[in-house]
C-alpha positions in Angstrom: -5.5 69.5 -19.4 -4.7 69.4 -15.6 -1.2 68.1 -15.0 -0.8 65.4 -12.3 2.6 65.9 -10.6 4.2 62.5 -10.1 5.5 63.4 -6.6 1.9 64.0 -5.5 0.6 60.8 -7.2 3.5 58.8 -5.6 2.6 60.4 -2.2 -1.0 59.3 -2.6 0.2 55.8 -3.2 2.4 55.8 -0.2 -0.5 56.9 2.0 -2.7 54.1 0.7 0.1 51.5 1.1 1.3 52.6 4.5 -2.2 53.2 5.9 -1.6 56.6 7.6 -0.2 60.0 6.7 2.5 59.6 9.4 3.7 56.2 8.1 3.7 57.6 4.5 5.8 60.5 5.7 8.4 58.1 7.3 8.5 56.0 4.2 9.0 59.0 1.9 11.5 60.7 4.4 9.4 63.9 4.5 7.2 65.5 7.2 3.6 64.5 7.7 2.5 68.1 6.8 4.3 67.7 3.5 2.4 64.5 2.8 -0.9 66.2 3.7 -0.1 69.2 1.5 0.7 67.0 -1.5 -2.5 65.0 -1.2 -4.6 68.2 -0.6 -3.0 69.8 -3.7 -3.8 66.7 -5.8 -7.4 66.7 -4.6 -7.6 70.4 -5.6 -6.1 69.7 -9.0 -8.6 66.8 -9.7 -11.5 68.4 -8.0 -12.3 65.2 -6.2 -11.8 63.7 -2.8 -9.2 61.0 -3.2 -8.9 59.5 0.2 -11.2 58.4 3.0 -9.5 59.5 6.2 -10.2 56.3 8.0 -7.8 53.9 9.8 -6.3 52.6 7.7 -6.7 55.3 5.0 -8.7 54.0 2.0 -8.8 55.5 -1.6 -12.1 56.7 -2.9 -13.2 55.5 -6.4 -11.4 58.5 -7.9 -8.4 57.8 -5.7 -8.2 54.2 -7.0 -7.7 55.5 -10.5 -4.6 57.5 -9.4 -3.3 54.7 -7.2 -3.5 52.4 -10.3 -1.7 55.1 -12.3 1.1 55.4 -9.7 1.7 51.6 -9.7 1.8 51.5 -13.5 4.3 54.4 -13.6 6.4 52.6 -11.0 6.3 49.4 -13.1 7.3 51.3 -16.3 10.2 53.0 -14.4 11.5 49.7 -13.2 11.3 48.2 -16.7 13.2 51.2 -18.1 15.9 50.9 -15.5 16.3 47.2 -16.4 16.6 48.0 -20.1 19.1 50.8 -19.5 21.1 48.8 -17.0 20.8 51.5 -14.4 21.4 51.0 -10.7 18.8 48.7 -9.1 18.2 46.8 -12.4 19.7 43.7 -10.9 16.8 43.4 -8.5 14.1 40.9 -9.5 10.9 42.1 -11.1 7.9 41.7 -8.8 4.6 40.8 -10.5 1.4 41.0 -8.4 -1.5 38.8 -9.5 -4.9 38.0 -8.0 -6.0 34.4 -8.6 -8.9 32.3 -7.3 -8.1 29.5 -4.8 -9.2 26.7 -7.2 -7.0 27.9 -10.0 -4.1 28.3 -7.6 -4.6 24.7 -6.3 -4.8 23.2 -9.8 -3.2 24.8 -12.9 -2.0 28.3 -12.2 1.3 27.5 -10.4 2.3 25.3 -13.3 1.9 28.3 -15.6 4.4 30.3 -13.6 7.0 27.5 -13.8 7.0 27.9 -17.6 8.8 31.2 -17.2 12.6 30.9 -17.7 14.8 31.5 -14.6 16.7 34.3 -16.5 13.4 36.3 -16.4 14.2 37.1 -12.8 10.6 37.4 -11.7 9.1 37.3 -8.2 5.4 36.7 -7.8 3.1 38.2 -5.2 -0.1 36.2 -5.5 -3.3 37.4 -3.8 -5.9 34.7 -3.3 -9.4 35.9 -3.9 -12.6 34.5 -5.3 -12.8 34.8 -9.1 -15.9 37.0 -8.7 -14.0 39.5 -6.6 -10.4 39.6 -8.1 -11.4 42.4 -10.5 -11.8 44.6 -7.5 -8.1 44.3 -6.7 -7.3 45.3 -10.3 -9.6 48.3 -9.9 -7.9 49.4 -6.7 -4.5 49.0 -8.4 -3.4 46.4 -5.9 -2.5 43.9 -8.6 -1.2 44.1 -12.2 -3.3 41.1 -13.4 -6.0 38.8 -12.3 -7.8 35.6 -13.1 -11.4 36.7 -13.0 -14.9 35.5 -13.9 -15.8 38.9 -15.4 -15.5 39.4 -19.2 -15.9 43.2 -18.7 -12.5 44.9 -18.6 -11.6 47.0 -15.6 -10.8 50.6 -16.8 -7.2 50.6 -18.0 -7.1 46.9 -18.4 -7.4 44.4 -21.3 -9.2 41.1 -21.0 -8.9 37.7 -22.7 -10.9 34.5 -22.3 -8.8 31.7 -20.7 -11.4 28.8 -20.7 -13.9 27.1 -18.4 -13.1 25.4 -15.1 -15.4 22.4 -14.6 -16.9 21.6 -11.2 -18.5 18.2 -10.3 -21.2 17.7 -7.7 -19.6 15.1 -5.5 -19.8 13.5 -2.1 -18.2 10.6 -0.2 -20.0 7.3 -1.3 -21.1 6.6 2.3 -22.4 10.1 2.6 -24.4 9.8 -0.6 -25.9 6.5 0.5 -27.0 8.1 3.8 -28.0 11.6 2.9 -28.7 11.6 -0.8 -30.9 8.5 -1.3 -34.0 9.7 -2.9 -35.0 12.5 -5.4 -32.2 15.1 -5.3 -34.5 18.1 -5.3 -36.0 16.8 -2.0 -32.9 15.4 -0.2 -30.1 17.7 -1.2 -31.5 20.9 0.4 -31.4 19.0 3.8 -28.0 17.4 3.4 -24.9 18.9 5.1 -22.8 20.9 2.7 -19.3 22.2 2.5 -18.7 25.8 1.4 -15.6 27.8 1.0 -16.4 30.9 3.0 -19.4 33.1 3.8 -19.2 34.8 0.3 -19.3 31.4 -1.5 -22.6 31.1 -3.3 -21.6 28.2 -5.6 -23.4 25.4 -3.8 -26.5 27.5 -3.3 -26.5 28.4 -7.0 -26.2 24.7 -8.0 -29.2 23.9 -5.9 -31.2 26.8 -7.2 -30.6 25.6 -10.8 -31.4 22.0 -9.8 -34.7 23.0 -8.1 -35.5 25.8 -10.5 -35.1 28.4 -7.7 -37.2 26.6 -5.1 -34.3 25.7 -2.7 -30.8 26.5 -1.5 -28.2 24.5 0.3 -28.8 23.4 3.9 -28.0 25.7 6.8 -26.0 22.7 8.1 -22.8 23.9 6.3 -19.1 23.6 7.0 -16.8 26.5 6.1 -13.5 25.3 4.7 -11.5 28.3 3.2 -8.8 26.4 1.3 -9.2 24.6 -2.0 -7.3 21.5 -0.9 -9.1 21.5 2.5 -12.5 21.9 0.8 -11.9 18.8 -1.4 -10.6 16.8 1.5 -13.6 17.8 3.7 -16.0 16.5 1.0 -14.0 13.3 0.5 -14.0 12.8 4.3 -17.8 12.9 4.4 -18.5 16.2 6.1 -20.9 17.2 3.4 -21.4 17.4 -0.4 -19.8 20.1 -2.5 -18.8 21.3 -6.0 -15.2 20.2 -6.5 -13.0 21.1 -9.5 -12.7 18.2 -11.9 -8.9 18.4 -11.7 -9.1 17.8 -7.9 -12.0 15.4 -8.0 -10.4 13.0 -10.6 -7.9 11.2 -8.3 -10.4 11.0 -5.5 -13.0 9.5 -7.8 -10.6 6.9 -9.0 -9.6 6.1 -5.5 -13.3 5.6 -4.6 -13.3 8.4 -2.0 -15.8 10.5 -4.0 -18.8 9.8 -6.2 -20.6 12.1 -8.6 -24.2 12.1 -7.2 -25.7 14.2 -10.0 -24.2 13.0 -13.3 -24.8 15.4 -16.2 -25.1 18.4 -13.8 -21.5 19.5 -13.8 -21.0 23.3 -13.8 -18.5 25.2 -16.0 -17.2 28.5 -14.7 -15.6 30.8 -17.3 -12.3 32.3 -16.4 -10.7 35.4 -17.9 -7.3 37.1 -17.7 -7.3 40.8 -17.1 -4.1 42.9 -17.0 -3.0 46.4 -17.1 -2.6 47.9 -20.5 1.2 48.3 -20.2 4.0 47.6 -22.6 5.8 45.7 -19.9 8.1 42.7 -20.9 7.5 41.1 -17.5 3.8 41.3 -17.7 3.8 40.1 -21.3 5.8 37.1 -20.4 3.5 36.2 -17.5 0.4 36.6 -19.7 1.9 34.3 -22.4 2.7 31.6 -19.8 -0.8 31.9 -18.2 -2.8 31.7 -21.4 -0.6 28.8 -22.7 -1.2 26.8 -19.5 -4.9 27.6 -19.4 -5.3 26.4 -23.0 -4.1 23.0 -21.8 -5.9 22.8 -18.5 -9.3 24.4 -19.1 -12.2 23.6 -21.3 -12.7 25.7 -24.4 
């Protein structure tokens, strides 16, 4: 079995995090040639190209495996330092998590508040669509993620959290103006609110409604925050699929109406995490799954 020297693996991680060989050398307090030699030696040991020499430097698929390994080793070292009471153990433990915007705006932050203050955790949250959070896990950028994929990323475990329900809603005045008539005819022409250019949710809803014959209108407004998205729909810019947790107060206030009753959409959410025996990660996982059980549909 080919050994993977940790100094070389850590150097690879430094290059990826810093973006260039020179910046990695400064961070590691070595020369750029030493960084280059370590990476080259690691590539020779693995028989694979590990980095794309772009600006910034990017890991290849093989490089992502070793970057993830480096982050996991660093996590285990910090946990060991804390358990042994060694120097630096008083520093808070940083936990990086990828989470979709709608979960972040509704139930996820409440999960983090369940953790006791004595846990001394700091969170680095990366907002990403649930269909793409698994990519951050694969790259080793985060330790855990809320994702729509039930297929575990290599080196990760996965568990079902529940289903987030979305309602097809619009401002009542908007519905009276734009949605009066058979939905399969009027909805494709009505202005629509979407999250960003990767958001296919509204188009998917219309494809299901029309059995693949239509998608949402080209008259679309891009609003890339969950709170802003719901407010844009409630203000009458267009129709949209809003999480039930956010839509509820707006429905009760009369600012929104469900224009297609019985056509709500449930999106399954899963929790993926590194397979590490880390007390910090275990505590976060327990808090997240507990909060999800209360907030999401089973």
